[in-house]
N, C-alpha and C positions, 0 to 999 in steps of 0.2 A: 272476539269478545276479550276485552282485557280483564287481570285478576287485580282487583284492588282490596287492599289491606287496611283495616281500619283498628287502629290502637287505642282501645279504651271505650268501655261501654256505659258511658253515662248518656245525658240527652244529647249532646253535640255528637258523639258517635254513633248513637242508634240512628238518629236523624241523618246522617251523613251515609251511613249503611243501606239505610231505606231508599234514600234517593239514588245513591250510585248503583244501587241494584237495578234500576231501571234499564241500564244499558250494559252494566259489567257483572261479572262473577264476583260476588263480594264476601270476604272472610272477616268477621268481626271477633278480636281477641280481647278478652277481658280477664284479669287476674284474680278478680272475687270470684265466689261461687254463683252468683247471680248479677244480673244485668241492673243497671240504675240504683246503685246502692246508696249513694249520697242523694239522689233525687227521691228516695223513699221518705228521708227525713226532713225535706225542704217544706216550708211551711208548717212547721210544727206537725208533721206527717201527713198534711192535707195537700201540699204541691201547689205551690203558688205559681201555676204554668206561664202566665204573661200578665199583662196589664192592659185594661180596655181603653187607655187614652190614645187619642190620635197618634198615629205612628211619628209623625212629625215632631210631638212633644216629648217622645223618649229620650232624645238628645240631651235635654235639660236634666235629665236624671243619670246620665252616664259621664261621671267625671274623669274617666279612665279612656282616653282615646277615642272620643265618640265619634269624630269624622272619619275614623278608619271603617266604621260600622254602616256607612251610609248605603253601601251597595247591598249588602247583606240583610240589614233591616227592611230595606224596600224591595228586596227580592222575595223575601219570606216574612211578611210583616205578621202583627199581633192578631190580625183577621184571619190571615192564611193559617196560623196555629191552632185558633178557635175551630176553624172550619174542619181542619185535618183532624182534631180529635172528635169532633161531633160527628163526622163522617164514620168514624171508628166506633161509633156507639157511646162515646163517652160525654154525657151532658154536662154542660158548663153553668157557672153562675159568676155574676160580678158583685164583689162586696166593697166596702168602704175604701176609698183610695184608688177605686178602678181595679182592686186586684182581682184577678181571675183564678177560680179554683173549680175541682169537679164537683158536681151537684152532691156527690156522695161522701165529700170530704176525706176522699181516701187516695193517697198518692199512689197506692198498688193499682188502681184503675188506670192510671196513665202508663204506668210501666207495662202492665199486662197489655194494653193497646198497641204500644210499642212493639212488644214482643211477637204479639199476633202478626203485626205487619211485616217484620222481619221474617218471620217463619213463612208468610205469604210470598213473600219475595226472593225466596229461597237463599236466604243469607245463611251461611255457615257460621254457626256462633260456637266459640270456643272459650268455654268457662274454666277457671282455675288454671288459666294459662299466663304465666307470667313473662313479659318480653325482658330478655335480659340484655341483648345487644342488637344493634340495628347494623347491618353489614352494607356498607357502601364503598363505591370505588368511581372515582373520576365524575364526582358531584351526581352521583345516581344510585339510589337503593336496591339493592337485588333481592334482599331477604331480611327476615329477622330471625334470630336465634331466642328460643324459648329457654325457661329455667331448666326445663328436663331434656335440654340440648336438641329439641326437635327445631327443625331448620324450615322456614314457612317463606316460599318465593312469591313475589309478586311483582306487577307491572308499575303499579302506583301505591302510595301510602298515605293515609290520613291518620295525622296524630292528634287525638282527643283525649289526652290522659289528664285533664283537669290540673287542680293547682296542688297546694300544700296544707290546705285547711280541712279539717275533719280527717285527719290521717287514717282513722280507724275505717273510713268508709273505702280505703284504697288510694286515696290521693295523697301519694307521698312523694311527689314531685319528680317521678320518672322521666317525664316528659322532657322536663328542663335539663336533665342531664344528657338525655339522647340528643336534644337539639343543639345544645353547647357542644358537643363532641362533632355534631355535623357541620360547626362552623357559625352557628347562629349566635346573636348577643342575648343575654338575658337580663332584663331590666330588673333591678333589686326587687325582690320578693319581701311584701310586707302584708300584715294582716289588714283585711278592710271589712268592713260590716263585722265589727268585732264590740263587745262590751268596753266599757271604761273602767279602770280603777281609779277611786278617789280617796285623796289623802285625809279627808275630815273624818275623825273618828265617829262622829254622831251617825254617819250613812249607814253603819252597821245596825243601827236601832231600828232603821225603817226597812230592814231587809223583808222583802214580799209586798210591799206596798206598790200598788200600780196607780199611776196618775193618767187621766185621759185629758185631752183637750188643753194642754199645756204647751208653752213655748220654750224651746232650748236653743240657747246660743252658744257658740264657743269663739271665746276671745284668746287672741295671742298676747304674747308677753308686753306688746305695745299697746294693747287695749283695743285694737282692731277686731271688729266680728267678722270672722272668716266663715260662719256657717250660723243659720238660723232657720227653724223649722216647727210648725205645728203638728201635734199629734200624740201619742203615747208613749210612756216611760215606765221604766220599772226600777225599783231599788232593790240591790242584792247585796250579799255579805261583804263583797269586794268593791262595790262601787254602784254603777248605774247601767242598765240595758234597756231592751225594748226599741222599737221601730225608728224613732228619731235618733236615738243614741247610735244605734249601728251606723246610720247614714252619716252621723257627725264624726265618726271615727276616722271615715276617710280624710279628713283634715287634720287630726291630730298627729304630729310627727315626733317620733323618739328624740329624746335628748333636748326637746324644746318644751317652753312653759307654757299651760294653757288653763284657762278657767272655763267652766261650764256654768251656764248662768240659766237658772230656771225661773220662767214667769209663770207663777202658779195661776194668775187670773188674766190672761191675754185678752179676754173680750171686754175687759174694763179697762179704761185709761185711768191716771191717777185720781182725778177728781170723782169720777163714778166708783171707784174702789173705795175712797174716802168716804163717800155718802153711804156706800154698802156697810162698811165697818160701823159708820155713826148709827145706822139702822139697828144693827146687831147689838151695840152698846146701848141703845135706849131700850132694847127689849129686855137685856139683861142687866140693867142700870145698877141694881143694888148687888150684883154678885161679884165674886172675883174674877179678875182677868182670866185665869185658867178656864174657867166655865163659861166664857163668853164667844169661844170661837167655834163651837160646835156645828154651827149651821155655815160655816164658811170654810172649813178644812176637814180633811179625813182625819178620824180621831187619832191615828198613828203619829200623825204630823204636828199636833197641836203642841206637846211637850217640846220639840226640837224648836218650834217657830217662838214659844216662849222664850226659851232659853237664849235665842240668837235676838231676839227683840230688846233684851236688857230692862223689860218691864217685869217687875216682881210679880210672880203668880198669885199672890194673894192681895196683890193692889186691888182695890174696889174699881170698878169700870167708870163709875161717876167721878173718880179723882184722876183718871188717866189724862195727861195733858196733850193739848193738840200737837205738840212737838213728838211727843211719844207715838201718837197716833200717825202721824206723818212718816216717822222712822217704819212703823210697821206696815204701810203701804208700800214703802220703799224696799221693805225686806221681802214682801210677797210677790212684788214684781222682778225682784233681782236676787234670788236666793242662789248664793255663789258657793260653788265647789272647786277646789283645787284638783285638777286633773293629775294623777301620779304617772298615768301610762294606758298602753293598749293592753289587753289581755293575750294572752300567747296566741300566736298564728293558726295553732292546733283547734282554738275555740272560734276561730274567725268562719263567716259563711263564705266567703270568697277570698280569692288571693289578689292583691293588688301588684303588679309587676307581671313578668313572663316573657315569652318570645317576643322580640321588638317588632312592633308592626310596620317598621320602616323596612324589613327585611322578608314582608310578607305582602304579595298583592291584593288589595282590598277588593278588586273585581271578581276574583277567583279564589282566593285563600290559598294560592300557590306561593310556595318558597321561592324567593328570588336567588337562592344559594344553593338548593339541592332540585334537580330537575324534575323530580317526580314524586315530589313531598309536598302535602297540603296540610295546613293547620285548622283547627276549630274549636271554640269553647275557651274554656278557663285557661287553658296553656298559654293562650295568647295575653299580652300586655294589655287588657280591656276589663274593665270592671264598672258595675253601676251600683245605685243605691238599692235598697231592700223594696220590695213591691212588685216582682215578678220580672223585672229587666234583666237580670243576671241569666235566668232560664231562657228568655226570649233570645238574648244573645247567643246562648248555646245553640238553640233551634235554628236561629237564622245563618250563623256561620256554619253549621253542621250542613245545613240545606244546600248552601252555596256551595261549599266544597265537594258534597256528593255530587251535586249537579255539574259542576265544571271539572271535575276530576277526568283526566283522560282527553280533554278538549285541548286542540291545538290553538 
């Protein structure tokens, strides 16, 4: 029986350890005082474990090296993940956008189920144990040295150290340093699934305002739309956040110019929206313009729209011209914000970039450089949109690495 060392106790590491323990003696090393620290805060503490869409659709939601993930996602699908947790006694539910959560809305239930399975499979768990060095000779790892100078020997090693987002959870990029020292190429690390900072000063006045069923588009300096999605978003003190904004951030590059365009009424075309406004204007015909938009917009947004429309707030509704109304329609369909940049990578949900996937066998997760090393999870240069896809990638790659470890 071979000895397998798994470095990192997040979702990929726990799944890798559980599956590797079917055939091998496994030690799971985690530098925090508990397992799954980042998993605990995902989905606002509810843990969006996967997505209920057909597995074939997943690749449309993975902008970061989706083809590399074919083997892992089809080997351990979202159905497999759901069945895995249901068998462990965690009841699941599917919400809007096919997001899958524990019925209890508690991420701790997911972590507890994984911990129980690790114990059941006799996995040795070393907490508060930080790997300081990986000892390698002639393209093979012999052992790892911990910060307390303890040496742990193994036959095979699975690196599941995560990225550099949310460093307070222990994701401080250790795996990148180790992989680079072992000869692997690290693709530039960038924040992904991160809020956007906005230059327009009026955005601060909308802090806390949440918008549902809007369309967000990102345009580059040439005016080309590079991203567009319907859903929810949120205004913050620095800019915008929320599910569709986080996904949009994947396409915003530093040192380039971008605009975010919000369609506040995507369900209505220009003609339909104009008719809707005319209906509201007829209702408030003798009122000031500022008092005519309450049926159409959230209260917090009205003052901003009035300022941007260039229609005087005290102008009587019955004297608003057709041209002014047309401009208002255009504004509601194209509320344009100048993107200042991305929030820091420490605030990102996932890291874009990582261990170059060309140096990893996609059918086994084995390193093509080091004979007895495997990778899984966010340490790899793979990333997806928000919606349960990233955790699915962690489980799938972890499962595949754990299954294939030690196989010739």
